[in-house]
N, CA, C and O atoms as CSV, one atom per row, in Angstrom:
chain,resi,resn,atom,element,x,y,z
A,1,MET,N,N,90.559,73.339,-65.463
A,1,MET,CA,C,91.515,72.790,-64.529
A,1,MET,C,C,92.105,71.503,-65.118
A,1,MET,O,O,91.455,70.793,-65.885
A,2,THR,N,N,93.313,71.238,-64.747
A,2,THR,CA,C,93.970,70.024,-65.223
A,2,THR,C,C,93.925,68.964,-64.147
A,2,THR,O,O,93.556,69.233,-63.004
A,3,ASP,N,N,94.303,67.761,-64.521
A,3,ASP,CA,C,94.367,66.670,-63.553
A,3,ASP,C,C,95.625,66.756,-62.702
A,3,ASP,O,O,95.729,66.093,-61.669
A,4,GLN,N,N,96.584,67.575,-63.137
A,4,GLN,CA,C,97.837,67.707,-62.403
A,4,GLN,C,C,97.610,68.546,-61.143
A,4,GLN,O,O,97.015,69.620,-61.223
A,5,PRO,N,N,98.074,68.074,-59.987
A,5,PRO,CA,C,97.928,68.874,-58.763
A,5,PRO,C,C,98.816,70.115,-58.835
A,5,PRO,O,O,99.913,70.086,-59.392
A,6,THR,N,N,98.317,71.193,-58.264
A,6,THR,CA,C,99.050,72.448,-58.222
A,6,THR,C,C,99.215,72.856,-56.775
A,6,THR,O,O,98.273,72.759,-55.989
A,7,THR,N,N,100.392,73.306,-56.418
A,7,THR,CA,C,100.655,73.770,-55.066
A,7,THR,C,C,100.678,75.288,-55.071
A,7,THR,O,O,101.393,75.908,-55.858
A,8,TYR,N,N,99.891,75.874,-54.188
A,8,TYR,CA,C,99.873,77.324,-54.035
A,8,TYR,C,C,100.472,77.664,-52.681
A,8,TYR,O,O,100.180,77.018,-51.674
A,9,ARG,N,N,101.304,78.676,-52.676
A,9,ARG,CA,C,101.894,79.134,-51.417
A,9,ARG,C,C,101.373,80.534,-51.163
A,9,ARG,O,O,101.687,81.466,-51.904
A,10,LEU,N,N,100.573,80.684,-50.108
A,10,LEU,CA,C,99.965,81.960,-49.788
A,10,LEU,C,C,100.519,82.524,-48.494
A,10,LEU,O,O,100.620,81.828,-47.484
A,11,THR,N,N,100.872,83.778,-48.542
A,11,THR,CA,C,101.199,84.510,-47.330
A,11,THR,C,C,99.890,85.121,-46.835
A,11,THR,O,O,98.921,85.175,-47.592
A,12,PRO,N,N,99.835,85.582,-45.590
A,12,PRO,CA,C,98.618,86.260,-45.136
A,12,PRO,C,C,98.244,87.433,-46.045
A,12,PRO,O,O,97.066,87.648,-46.328
A,13,ARG,N,N,99.229,88.179,-46.494
A,13,ARG,CA,C,98.961,89.309,-47.401
A,13,ARG,C,C,98.432,88.813,-48.741
A,13,ARG,O,O,97.519,89.410,-49.311
A,14,GLY,N,N,99.000,87.729,-49.239
A,14,GLY,CA,C,98.538,87.158,-50.497
A,14,GLY,C,C,97.102,86.661,-50.404
A,14,GLY,O,O,96.318,86.844,-51.335
A,15,LEU,N,N,96.755,86.033,-49.282
A,15,LEU,CA,C,95.387,85.567,-49.077
A,15,LEU,C,C,94.433,86.752,-49.027
A,15,LEU,O,O,93.344,86.699,-49.599
A,16,ASP,N,N,94.833,87.818,-48.349
A,16,ASP,CA,C,94.015,89.031,-48.273
A,16,ASP,C,C,93.758,89.579,-49.681
A,16,ASP,O,O,92.620,89.887,-50.035
A,17,LEU,N,N,94.814,89.696,-50.472
A,17,LEU,CA,C,94.668,90.214,-51.834
A,17,LEU,C,C,93.798,89.304,-52.693
A,17,LEU,O,O,92.989,89.780,-53.489
A,18,PHE,N,N,93.965,87.994,-52.530
A,18,PHE,CA,C,93.174,87.040,-53.294
A,18,PHE,C,C,91.694,87.158,-52.966
A,18,PHE,O,O,90.860,87.217,-53.869
A,19,VAL,N,N,91.362,87.192,-51.675
A,19,VAL,CA,C,89.949,87.276,-51.273
A,19,VAL,C,C,89.327,88.569,-51.788
A,19,VAL,O,O,88.215,88.560,-52.316
A,20,ARG,N,N,90.046,89.684,-51.636
A,20,ARG,CA,C,89.530,90.971,-52.129
A,20,ARG,C,C,89.296,90.924,-53.645
A,20,ARG,O,O,88.253,91.372,-54.121
A,21,ALA,N,N,90.244,90.393,-54.393
A,21,ALA,CA,C,90.114,90.334,-55.844
A,21,ALA,C,C,88.974,89.410,-56.268
A,21,ALA,O,O,88.234,89.720,-57.201
A,22,LEU,N,N,88.836,88.283,-55.588
A,22,LEU,CA,C,87.779,87.335,-55.930
A,22,LEU,C,C,86.401,87.929,-55.674
A,22,LEU,O,O,85.525,87.850,-56.536
A,23,VAL,N,N,86.198,88.519,-54.508
A,23,VAL,CA,C,84.900,89.122,-54.195
A,23,VAL,C,C,84.609,90.261,-55.167
A,23,VAL,O,O,83.478,90.400,-55.634
A,24,ASN,N,N,85.610,91.073,-55.474
A,24,ASN,CA,C,85.436,92.167,-56.425
A,24,ASN,C,C,85.017,91.631,-57.797
A,24,ASN,O,O,84.161,92.214,-58.462
A,25,GLU,N,N,85.627,90.518,-58.212
A,25,GLU,CA,C,85.299,89.931,-59.512
A,25,GLU,C,C,83.874,89.372,-59.531
A,25,GLU,O,O,83.165,89.486,-60.531
A,26,VAL,N,N,83.467,88.767,-58.410
A,26,VAL,CA,C,82.137,88.155,-58.336
A,26,VAL,C,C,81.047,89.221,-58.257
A,26,VAL,O,O,80.059,89.151,-58.988
A,27,ASP,N,N,81.220,90.204,-57.377
A,27,ASP,CA,C,80.190,91.238,-57.210
A,27,ASP,C,C,80.812,92.494,-56.611
A,27,ASP,O,O,81.212,92.504,-55.447
A,28,TYR,N,N,80.890,93.538,-57.405
A,28,TYR,CA,C,81.532,94.783,-56.978
A,28,TYR,C,C,80.819,95.412,-55.777
A,28,TYR,O,O,81.474,95.959,-54.890
A,29,ASP,N,N,79.496,95.341,-55.740
A,29,ASP,CA,C,78.745,95.940,-54.616
A,29,ASP,C,C,79.070,95.229,-53.299
A,29,ASP,O,O,79.229,95.877,-52.264
A,30,ILE,N,N,79.167,93.911,-53.340
A,30,ILE,CA,C,79.537,93.169,-52.127
A,30,ILE,C,C,80.961,93.551,-51.721
A,30,ILE,O,O,81.248,93.756,-50.542
A,31,HIS,N,N,81.851,93.642,-52.720
A,31,HIS,CA,C,83.239,94.058,-52.456
A,31,HIS,C,C,83.266,95.398,-51.729
A,31,HIS,O,O,83.951,95.538,-50.717
A,32,LYS,N,N,82.529,96.379,-52.233
A,32,LYS,CA,C,82.524,97.708,-51.601
A,32,LYS,C,C,81.926,97.648,-50.202
A,32,LYS,O,O,82.336,98.400,-49.318
A,33,GLY,N,N,80.952,96.752,-49.996
A,33,GLY,CA,C,80.361,96.589,-48.667
A,33,GLY,C,C,81.363,96.075,-47.646
A,33,GLY,O,O,81.369,96.517,-46.497
A,34,TYR,N,N,82.209,95.141,-48.065
A,34,TYR,CA,C,83.260,94.654,-47.171
A,34,TYR,C,C,84.356,95.694,-46.985
A,34,TYR,O,O,84.872,95.878,-45.883
A,35,GLU,N,N,84.703,96.365,-48.066
A,35,GLU,CA,C,85.805,97.324,-48.027
A,35,GLU,C,C,85.476,98.552,-47.180
A,35,GLU,O,O,86.355,99.122,-46.533
A,36,CYS,N,N,84.229,98.946,-47.191
A,36,CYS,CA,C,83.801,100.125,-46.437
A,36,CYS,C,C,82.391,99.856,-45.943
A,36,CYS,O,O,81.416,100.172,-46.624
A,37,GLY,N,N,82.286,99.265,-44.743
A,37,GLY,CA,C,80.993,98.856,-44.196
A,37,GLY,C,C,79.964,99.987,-44.194
A,37,GLY,O,O,80.278,101.127,-43.851
A,38,GLU,N,N,78.723,99.650,-44.585
A,38,GLU,CA,C,77.661,100.651,-44.660
A,38,GLU,C,C,77.368,101.303,-43.312
A,38,GLU,O,O,77.128,102.509,-43.240
A,39,GLU,N,N,77.387,100.513,-42.255
A,39,GLU,CA,C,77.011,101.036,-40.937
A,39,GLU,C,C,78.144,101.786,-40.245
A,39,GLU,O,O,77.903,102.780,-39.561
A,40,ASP,N,N,79.362,101.321,-40.415
A,40,ASP,CA,C,80.471,101.912,-39.663
A,40,ASP,C,C,81.600,102.465,-40.531
A,40,ASP,O,O,82.499,103.128,-40.013
A,41,GLY,N,N,81.573,102.208,-41.835
A,41,GLY,CA,C,82.608,102.709,-42.729
A,41,GLY,C,C,83.951,102.007,-42.595
A,41,GLY,O,O,84.939,102.448,-43.181
A,42,LEU,N,N,83.999,100.917,-41.829
A,42,LEU,CA,C,85.255,100.200,-41.596
A,42,LEU,C,C,85.484,99.106,-42.627
A,42,LEU,O,O,84.547,98.616,-43.258
A,43,ASP,N,N,86.737,98.738,-42.784
A,43,ASP,CA,C,87.140,97.644,-43.663
A,43,ASP,C,C,86.834,96.332,-42.953
A,43,ASP,O,O,87.416,96.033,-41.910
A,44,HIS,N,N,85.925,95.555,-43.516
A,44,HIS,CA,C,85.539,94.284,-42.904
A,44,HIS,C,C,86.171,93.082,-43.596
A,44,HIS,O,O,85.825,91.939,-43.296
A,45,TYR,N,N,87.083,93.332,-44.509
A,45,TYR,CA,C,87.786,92.222,-45.154
A,45,TYR,C,C,88.618,91.398,-44.169
A,45,TYR,O,O,88.688,90.180,-44.331
A,46,PRO,N,N,89.251,91.997,-43.157
A,46,PRO,CA,C,90.039,91.154,-42.246
A,46,PRO,C,C,89.231,90.001,-41.640
A,46,PRO,O,O,89.764,88.907,-41.455
A,47,GLU,N,N,87.954,90.235,-41.331
A,47,GLU,CA,C,87.119,89.144,-40.790
A,47,GLU,C,C,86.865,88.076,-41.846
A,47,GLU,O,O,86.907,86.882,-41.551
A,48,LEU,N,N,86.599,88.508,-43.085
A,48,LEU,CA,C,86.351,87.554,-44.164
A,48,LEU,C,C,87.610,86.758,-44.489
A,48,LEU,O,O,87.539,85.555,-44.738
A,49,VAL,N,N,88.757,87.424,-44.486
A,49,VAL,CA,C,90.026,86.756,-44.767
A,49,VAL,C,C,90.351,85.747,-43.656
A,49,VAL,O,O,90.841,84.653,-43.936
A,50,ALA,N,N,90.079,86.114,-42.402
A,50,ALA,CA,C,90.302,85.186,-41.283
A,50,ALA,C,C,89.435,83.941,-41.444
A,50,ALA,O,O,89.887,82.825,-41.184
A,51,GLU,N,N,88.197,84.134,-41.870
A,51,GLU,CA,C,87.305,82.994,-42.096
A,51,GLU,C,C,87.793,82.150,-43.271
A,51,GLU,O,O,87.737,80.922,-43.222
A,52,ALA,N,N,88.272,82.809,-44.326
A,52,ALA,CA,C,88.815,82.080,-45.476
A,52,ALA,C,C,90.041,81.271,-45.058
A,52,ALA,O,O,90.219,80.143,-45.518
A,53,ALA,N,N,90.883,81.829,-44.198
A,53,ALA,CA,C,92.071,81.114,-43.721
A,53,ALA,C,C,91.674,79.870,-42.936
A,53,ALA,O,O,92.302,78.820,-43.080
A,54,LYS,N,N,90.631,79.978,-42.101
A,54,LYS,CA,C,90.148,78.815,-41.346
A,54,LYS,C,C,89.651,77.729,-42.298
A,54,LYS,O,O,89.945,76.547,-42.119
A,55,MET,N,N,88.893,78.149,-43.312
A,55,MET,CA,C,88.377,77.179,-44.286
A,55,MET,C,C,89.520,76.512,-45.050
A,55,MET,O,O,89.524,75.298,-45.248
A,56,LEU,N,N,90.475,77.317,-45.469
A,56,LEU,CA,C,91.615,76.789,-46.210
A,56,LEU,C,C,92.411,75.801,-45.362
A,56,LEU,O,O,92.841,74.761,-45.862
A,57,ASN,N,N,92.607,76.116,-44.092
A,57,ASN,CA,C,93.302,75.191,-43.185
A,57,ASN,C,C,92.536,73.889,-43.028
A,57,ASN,O,O,93.131,72.811,-43.019
A,58,ALA,N,N,91.206,73.984,-42.904
A,58,ALA,CA,C,90.392,72.780,-42.743
A,58,ALA,C,C,90.431,71.921,-44.003
A,58,ALA,O,O,90.515,70.695,-43.926
A,59,ILE,N,N,90.368,72.571,-45.157
A,59,ILE,CA,C,90.384,71.831,-46.418
A,59,ILE,C,C,91.724,71.143,-46.628
A,59,ILE,O,O,91.769,69.968,-46.991
A,60,THR,N,N,92.801,71.856,-46.404
A,60,THR,CA,C,94.120,71.277,-46.655
A,60,THR,C,C,94.528,70.276,-45.595
A,60,THR,O,O,95.363,69.412,-45.862
A,61,ALA,N,N,93.965,70.366,-44.403
A,61,ALA,CA,C,94.298,69.421,-43.343
A,61,ALA,C,C,93.733,68.034,-43.648
A,61,ALA,O,O,94.274,67.029,-43.186
A,62,GLU,N,N,92.654,67.976,-44.421
A,62,GLU,CA,C,92.025,66.695,-44.747
A,62,GLU,C,C,92.822,65.919,-45.780
A,62,GLU,O,O,92.703,64.697,-45.861
A,63,GLU,N,N,93.621,66.601,-46.560
A,63,GLU,CA,C,94.366,65.949,-47.626
A,63,GLU,C,C,95.819,65.768,-47.214
A,63,GLU,O,O,96.470,66.731,-46.809
A,64,PRO,N,N,96.332,64.559,-47.310
A,64,PRO,CA,C,97.752,64.372,-47.009
A,64,PRO,C,C,98.605,65.064,-48.071
A,64,PRO,O,O,98.186,65.224,-49.217
A,65,ALA,N,N,99.773,65.457,-47.678
A,65,ALA,CA,C,100.686,66.110,-48.625
A,65,ALA,C,C,101.000,65.146,-49.746
A,65,ALA,O,O,101.454,64.028,-49.502
A,66,ALA,N,N,100.760,65.573,-50.971
A,66,ALA,CA,C,100.974,64.713,-52.126
A,66,ALA,C,C,102.232,65.108,-52.883
A,66,ALA,O,O,102.463,64.650,-54.002
A,67,GLU,N,N,103.037,65.956,-52.269
A,67,GLU,CA,C,104.246,66.415,-52.941
A,67,GLU,C,C,105.306,65.334,-52.922
A,67,GLU,O,O,105.634,64.786,-51.869
A,68,GLU,N,N,105.826,65.038,-54.067
A,68,GLU,CA,C,106.925,64.088,-54.172
A,68,GLU,C,C,108.199,64.904,-54.337
A,68,GLU,O,O,108.325,65.692,-55.275
A,69,VAL,N,N,109.117,64.717,-53.444
A,69,VAL,CA,C,110.364,65.461,-53.514
A,69,VAL,C,C,111.421,64.596,-54.178
A,69,VAL,O,O,111.741,63.506,-53.706
A,70,ILE,N,N,111.946,65.093,-55.263
A,70,ILE,CA,C,112.997,64.380,-55.989
A,70,ILE,C,C,114.295,65.121,-55.741
A,70,ILE,O,O,114.374,66.316,-56.025
A,71,PRO,N,N,115.316,64.457,-55.223
A,71,PRO,CA,C,116.580,65.143,-54.999
A,71,PRO,C,C,117.077,65.758,-56.299
A,71,PRO,O,O,117.140,65.090,-57.331
A,72,ALA,N,N,117.425,67.021,-56.239
A,72,ALA,CA,C,117.878,67.722,-57.438
A,72,ALA,C,C,119.294,68.210,-57.235
A,72,ALA,O,O,119.545,69.138,-56.466
A,73,ALA,N,N,120.201,67.584,-57.924
A,73,ALA,CA,C,121.598,68.004,-57.862
A,73,ALA,C,C,121.825,69.051,-58.944
A,73,ALA,O,O,121.445,68.832,-60.094
A,74,PRO,N,N,122.432,70.178,-58.603
A,74,PRO,CA,C,122.695,71.193,-59.624
A,74,PRO,C,C,123.409,70.598,-60.829
A,74,PRO,O,O,124.345,69.811,-60.689
A,75,GLY,N,N,122.948,70.991,-62.028
A,75,GLY,CA,C,123.542,70.497,-63.267
A,75,GLY,C,C,122.894,69.235,-63.793
A,75,GLY,O,O,123.097,68.891,-64.958
A,76,ARG,N,N,122.126,68.537,-62.985
A,76,ARG,CA,C,121.465,67.302,-63.398
A,76,ARG,C,C,120.345,67.630,-64.391
A,76,ARG,O,O,119.593,68.580,-64.174
A,77,ARG,N,N,120.226,66.861,-65.473
A,77,ARG,CA,C,119.171,67.096,-66.458
A,77,ARG,C,C,117.944,66.296,-66.059
A,77,ARG,O,O,118.022,65.101,-65.775
A,78,VAL,N,N,116.805,66.986,-66.045
A,78,VAL,CA,C,115.549,66.357,-65.639
A,78,VAL,C,C,114.438,66.772,-66.594
A,78,VAL,O,O,114.575,67.726,-67.360
A,79,GLN,N,N,113.333,66.032,-66.529
A,79,GLN,CA,C,112.149,66.411,-67.291
A,79,GLN,C,C,111.039,66.720,-66.309
A,79,GLN,O,O,110.791,65.961,-65.372
A,80,CYS,N,N,110.367,67.851,-66.534
A,80,CYS,CA,C,109.261,68.271,-65.677
A,80,CYS,C,C,108.068,67.357,-65.913
A,80,CYS,O,O,107.669,67.131,-67.055
A,81,GLY,N,N,107.499,66.833,-64.829
A,81,GLY,CA,C,106.317,65.992,-64.933
A,81,GLY,C,C,105.058,66.775,-65.256
A,81,GLY,O,O,104.071,66.192,-65.704
A,82,ASP,N,N,105.069,68.092,-65.039
A,82,ASP,CA,C,103.894,68.924,-65.314
A,82,ASP,C,C,103.844,69.384,-66.766
A,82,ASP,O,O,102.830,69.215,-67.443
A,83,CYS,N,N,104.944,69.967,-67.240
A,83,CYS,CA,C,104.916,70.594,-68.564
A,83,CYS,C,C,105.775,69.869,-69.594
A,83,CYS,O,O,105.698,70.187,-70.781
A,84,GLY,N,N,106.600,68.896,-69.168
A,84,GLY,CA,C,107.418,68.139,-70.090
A,84,GLY,C,C,108.734,68.799,-70.476
A,84,GLY,O,O,109.513,68.237,-71.246
A,85,ALA,N,N,108.983,70.000,-69.938
A,85,ALA,CA,C,110.229,70.697,-70.265
A,85,ALA,C,C,111.418,69.889,-69.763
A,85,ALA,O,O,111.343,69.232,-68.725
A,86,VAL,N,N,112.506,69.944,-70.507
A,86,VAL,CA,C,113.736,69.262,-70.122
A,86,VAL,C,C,114.812,70.315,-69.926
A,86,VAL,O,O,114.949,71.235,-70.732
A,87,GLY,N,N,115.564,70.175,-68.866
A,87,GLY,CA,C,116.634,71.130,-68.623
A,87,GLY,C,C,117.480,70.713,-67.446
A,87,GLY,O,O,117.263,69.663,-66.841
A,88,GLY,N,N,118.446,71.547,-67.132
A,88,GLY,CA,C,119.312,71.302,-65.993
A,88,GLY,C,C,118.707,71.900,-64.734
A,88,GLY,O,O,117.903,72.830,-64.798
A,89,VAL,N,N,119.096,71.363,-63.607
A,89,VAL,CA,C,118.599,71.867,-62.338
A,89,VAL,C,C,119.602,72.856,-61.765
A,89,VAL,O,O,120.791,72.556,-61.656
A,90,ASN,N,N,119.131,73.997,-61.412
A,90,ASN,CA,C,119.953,75.003,-60.739
A,90,ASN,C,C,119.318,75.329,-59.405
A,90,ASN,O,O,118.094,75.315,-59.276
A,91,ARG,N,N,120.137,75.619,-58.415
A,91,ARG,CA,C,119.659,75.978,-57.090
A,91,ARG,C,C,119.598,77.500,-57.009
A,91,ARG,O,O,120.611,78.169,-57.213
A,92,GLY,N,N,118.424,78.054,-56.713
A,92,GLY,CA,C,118.247,79.499,-56.622
A,92,GLY,C,C,118.771,80.056,-55.312
A,92,GLY,O,O,119.127,79.308,-54.401
A,93,GLU,N,N,118.812,81.369,-55.230
A,93,GLU,CA,C,119.263,82.033,-53.997
A,93,GLU,C,C,118.355,81.698,-52.828
A,93,GLU,O,O,118.781,81.748,-51.674
A,94,ASP,N,N,117.106,81.357,-53.120
A,94,ASP,CA,C,116.153,80.998,-52.074
A,94,ASP,C,C,116.276,79.540,-51.646
A,94,ASP,O,O,115.536,79.086,-50.773
A,95,GLY,N,N,117.214,78.798,-52.261
A,95,GLY,CA,C,117.434,77.403,-51.883
A,95,GLY,C,C,116.545,76.416,-52.625
A,95,GLY,O,O,116.690,75.206,-52.451
A,96,ARG,N,N,115.627,76.910,-53.449
A,96,ARG,CA,C,114.734,76.026,-54.186
A,96,ARG,C,C,115.370,75.615,-55.505
A,96,ARG,O,O,116.259,76.294,-56.019
A,97,ALA,N,N,114.904,74.495,-56.044
A,97,ALA,CA,C,115.421,74.001,-57.324
A,97,ALA,C,C,114.640,74.638,-58.461
A,97,ALA,O,O,113.414,74.730,-58.412
A,98,TYR,N,N,115.360,75.075,-59.481
A,98,TYR,CA,C,114.753,75.682,-60.662
A,98,TYR,C,C,115.201,74.917,-61.893
A,98,TYR,O,O,116.353,74.495,-61.997
A,99,LEU,N,N,114.263,74.743,-62.831
A,99,LEU,CA,C,114.588,74.077,-64.078
A,99,LEU,C,C,115.144,75.111,-65.035
A,99,LEU,O,O,114.500,76.120,-65.323
A,100,TYR,N,N,116.357,74.848,-65.531
A,100,TYR,CA,C,116.984,75.772,-66.469
A,100,TYR,C,C,116.846,75.172,-67.863
A,100,TYR,O,O,117.156,73.989,-68.004
A,101,PRO,N,N,116.423,75.855,-68.875
A,101,PRO,CA,C,116.375,77.299,-69.004
A,101,PRO,C,C,115.029,77.927,-68.677
A,101,PRO,O,O,114.929,79.153,-68.707
A,102,SER,N,N,113.977,77.150,-68.364
A,102,SER,CA,C,112.661,77.755,-68.185
A,102,SER,C,C,112.585,78.639,-66.941
A,102,SER,O,O,111.856,79.631,-66.931
A,103,GLY,N,N,113.331,78.288,-65.892
A,103,GLY,CA,C,113.320,79.088,-64.672
A,103,GLY,C,C,112.067,78.914,-63.844
A,103,GLY,O,O,111.810,79.699,-62.931
A,104,GLN,N,N,111.289,77.901,-64.150
A,104,GLN,CA,C,110.045,77.706,-63.425
A,104,GLN,C,C,110.304,77.185,-62.018
A,104,GLN,O,O,111.113,76.279,-61.814
A,105,ILE,N,N,109.608,77.767,-61.058
A,105,ILE,CA,C,109.789,77.412,-59.656
A,105,ILE,C,C,109.278,76.006,-59.407
A,105,ILE,O,O,108.258,75.595,-59.961
A,106,GLY,N,N,109.975,75.292,-58.591
A,106,GLY,CA,C,109.523,73.979,-58.149
A,106,GLY,C,C,109.806,72.844,-59.098
A,106,GLY,O,O,109.462,71.701,-58.796
A,107,HIS,N,N,110.411,73.107,-60.215
A,107,HIS,CA,C,110.734,72.054,-61.164
A,107,HIS,C,C,111.998,71.362,-60.735
A,107,HIS,O,O,112.451,70.433,-61.405
C-alpha cells in the first residue's frame, strides 16, 4: 500500500462482487458455504454483504472526507499529485474531470 489515499466508489453490486471474490480467495470452502448453505441450500452472501456494508459505513463515517477538489477547467494543464502525470483536463460525458492523455478518472 502507498501513503497516498485512494478513493473507492462501490455500488451495492460492486460490494457484493468484492465480498464474494475476497471470501473465495481466502477460503473456497467458506465461499461455497455462503454461496449454497449446507442446511438450506440458499445463497447467504446477501447477509454477509449487508454486514460488510454496515462495517464500511461505520469505518468511513469516522474519517472526515479528505478529498481536495481542485477546479478543473477544460484545456488547463495540470500535474497529477498521485502519479505525476502532466496533461490537459477534459470533462467526460459523466461530468467528471479526466487527465488527458492518460484518461485516468479523478485526475
